[in-house]
C-alpha positions in Angstrom: 3.1 9.9 -11.8 3.8 8.5 -8.2 2.7 5.3 -9.0 0.9 3.4 -12.0 -1.7 0.4 -12.1 -0.2 -2.8 -12.5 -2.4 -6.1 -13.4 -1.3 -8.2 -10.8 -3.5 -11.7 -11.0 -0.7 -13.5 -13.4 1.9 -12.6 -10.2 -0.7 -14.1 -8.0 -1.1 -17.0 -9.9 2.6 -17.9 -9.8 3.2 -16.6 -13.1 6.8 -15.1 -12.1 7.9 -19.1 -11.9 8.0 -19.0 -15.8 10.9 -16.5 -15.8 13.7 -18.6 -15.1 17.6 -18.1 -15.4 19.0 -20.5 -18.2 21.8 -20.7 -20.4 22.1 -19.5 -24.1 20.6 -15.6 -23.4 17.6 -17.0 -22.1 18.1 -15.9 -18.6 19.1 -12.2 -19.9 16.0 -12.2 -21.8 14.0 -12.9 -18.8 15.4 -10.1 -17.0 14.8 -7.8 -20.4 11.2 -8.6 -20.2 10.4 -7.5 -16.7 12.8 -4.4 -17.7 10.8 -3.5 -20.4 7.6 -4.5 -18.6 8.4 -1.6 -15.9 8.7 0.8 -18.5 5.5 -0.2 -20.3 3.6 0.0 -17.2 5.1 3.5 -16.5 3.5 4.8 -19.9 0.5 2.8 -20.1 -2.9 4.7 -20.6 -4.6 4.7 -16.9 -8.2 3.4 -18.7 -7.0 1.1 -21.1 -3.7 -0.2 -20.4 -2.2 0.4 -23.6 1.3 2.0 -24.1 2.7 3.7 -26.9 6.0 3.7 -27.1 8.7 3.4 -30.1 12.1 1.0 -29.6 13.6 4.3 -29.2 11.8 5.3 -26.7 12.2 1.8 -24.7 15.9 2.0 -25.0 15.9 5.6 -23.4 14.1 4.4 -20.6 15.6 0.9 -20.0 19.2 1.3 -21.8 18.5 -2.0 -23.4 19.6 -2.8 -26.8 17.1 -3.6 -29.6 17.7 -7.1 -30.1 17.4 -7.3 -26.1 14.0 -5.5 -26.1 12.8 -7.4 -28.8 13.6 -10.9 -27.2 11.9 -9.3 -23.7 8.9 -8.2 -25.4 8.4 -11.6 -26.8 8.6 -13.2 -23.4 6.0 -11.1 -22.1 3.9 -11.9 -25.1 4.4 -15.7 -24.6 3.7 -15.7 -21.2 0.4 -13.5 -21.7 1.3 -10.5 -19.8 1.6 -8.0 -22.7 -0.3 -8.0 -25.8 1.2 -6.4 -29.0 0.0 -4.2 -31.5 -3.4 -3.7 -30.3 -3.6 0.0 -31.4 -1.1 -0.3 -34.3 2.7 -0.6 -34.3 4.8 0.6 -31.4 1.5 -0.2 -29.0 1.1 -2.6 -26.3 -1.6 -3.7 -24.0 -1.0 -4.7 -20.2 -3.1 -8.1 -20.4 -5.9 -8.3 -18.0 -5.8 -4.5 -17.4 -8.5 -3.2 -15.4 -8.7 0.2 -14.2 -11.3 -0.9 -11.4 -9.8 -4.0 -10.2 -7.0 -6.7 -10.3 -4.4 -4.3 -10.1 -1.6 -3.1 -7.5 0.5 -0.4 -7.2 3.5 0.1 -8.9 6.1 2.8 -8.3 6.9 5.1 -11.1 8.5 8.6 -10.1 10.7 7.8 -7.5 12.5 5.1 -10.2 13.3 7.7 -12.6 16.5 9.9 -12.8 15.9 12.5 -15.8 14.3 10.2 -18.9 15.6 7.0 -17.8 15.1 4.2 -14.9 18.1 4.6 -12.8 18.0 1.0 -11.3 18.5 -0.2 -14.2 21.9 1.7 -15.0 23.5 -1.2 -12.9 22.2 -4.1 -14.5 24.6 -5.9 -16.9 22.2 -8.9 -18.2 24.9 -11.7 -16.9 23.8 -12.7 -13.4 20.8 -14.4 -12.1 20.9 -12.0 -9.3 19.4 -9.1 -11.3 16.5 -11.4 -12.8 15.9 -12.9 -9.3 15.7 -9.2 -7.5 13.2 -7.8 -10.3 11.1 -11.3 -9.7 11.1 -10.3 -5.8 10.3 -6.4 -6.6 7.0 -7.6 -8.6 6.2 -10.0 -6.3 6.3 -7.6 -3.3 4.3 -5.1 -5.6 1.6 -7.7 -5.9 1.4 -8.7 -2.3 2.0 -5.3 -0.3 -1.0 -5.0 2.0 -2.9 -1.5 1.8 -3.3 -1.3 5.6 0.4 -2.0 6.3 2.0 -0.7 3.3 4.3 -3.7 3.2 4.5 -7.3 1.7 5.0 -9.9 4.7 6.2 -13.1 2.8 8.3 -15.8 4.1 11.2 -17.8 2.1 8.8 -20.6 1.7 6.5 -18.4 -0.3 8.5 -16.7 -2.0 10.2 -20.0 -3.4 6.4 -20.9 -4.2 5.4 -17.7 -6.2 9.0 -17.2 -8.0 10.6 -20.3 -8.3 13.7 -18.7 -7.0 16.0 -21.2 -4.9 16.0 -20.1 -1.5 19.9 -19.7 -1.2 19.4 -17.2 -4.0 16.6 -15.0 -2.1 19.0 -12.9 0.2 21.4 -11.7 -2.3 18.5 -10.8 -4.4 17.2 -9.0 -1.2 20.7 -7.4 -0.8 20.5 -5.9 -4.6 16.9 -4.5 -4.3 18.1 -2.3 -1.1 20.9 -1.0 -2.5 19.2 -0.1 -5.5 16.6 1.9 -3.5 13.9 -0.1 -4.5 12.8 -1.7 -1.6 13.4 -1.2 2.2 13.7 -4.1 4.2 11.8 -3.8 7.6 12.3 -6.3 11.1 9.2 -7.0 12.6 8.5 -9.1 16.1 7.4 -12.7 14.9 3.9 -14.0 15.7 5.9 -17.5 15.2 8.5 -17.6 17.6 8.7 -15.4 20.9 12.1 -14.1 20.1 12.0 -14.3 16.2 12.1 -11.6 13.8 9.9 -11.3 10.5 10.8 -9.4 7.3 8.5 -7.1 5.9 9.0 -5.5 2.4 7.9 -2.0 1.8 8.1 -0.4 -1.9 10.1 3.1 -2.3 7.8 5.5 -4.0 4.5 3.7 -2.7 2.5 5.7 0.1 6.1 6.7 1.7 4.1 8.4 4.5 2.7 5.4 5.9 6.0 3.4 7.6 6.6 2.1 10.9 8.2 5.5 11.6 4.6 6.8 11.6 2.8 3.9 12.4 4.8 3.1 15.6 7.4 0.4 16.4 4.9 -1.8 18.2 4.0 -3.2 14.7 4.2 -7.0 14.7 3.7 -9.8 11.9 0.1 -9.8 13.4 -0.8 -6.6 12.1 -1.1 -7.8 9.1 -4.0 -8.2 7.1 -4.2 -12.0 6.6 -7.4 -12.0 5.0 -6.0 -10.3 2.1 -2.3 -12.1 2.1 -3.8 -15.8 2.4 -0.5 -17.3 3.7 
């Protein structure tokens, strides 16, 4: 499918802050958690939110080792994003899944090369930048405005929602762009006369709706501030 439904309340409730880069493998476990969540979301039933995937399936999709998958799934269970074995072995439910509300469009088809998520080929689980990039990706998915097809969010709010240090945001964004997961658009600021505001468009989501089709006259004022409360 072009996209799937991802429950987004946990992201909007600052749940990404739970996933920090720490020593003793904790940081890489958190990266593995978001990689595993991506695969589960792509394979979840459209009505129940339940995915049926073996460790072999998850490895094929993410290229994570069995040990890292186990650790990542433990993280997702701990932060109440995934429930394990709702229908027996090798089943996982996306917590809070409701097909009628509380979800964001999460890209699917555009992320794949054959049977695997292409961007994950570049991940080595050794750098905080990889975790930070995935946290930004999930945040932008959750905060995307349906009218503009972009997430317009300041560095200050990114820090608030994700816990990423301000100095680490730009490298993570650069990685997202290099992996072809996000386009970074530049809009005239509605705060400073000669300023520029960044907005972030998710690759593979409503690809017909972008600044080229809407016109270059778009500014930060065009965003639906009733939906994006900052």
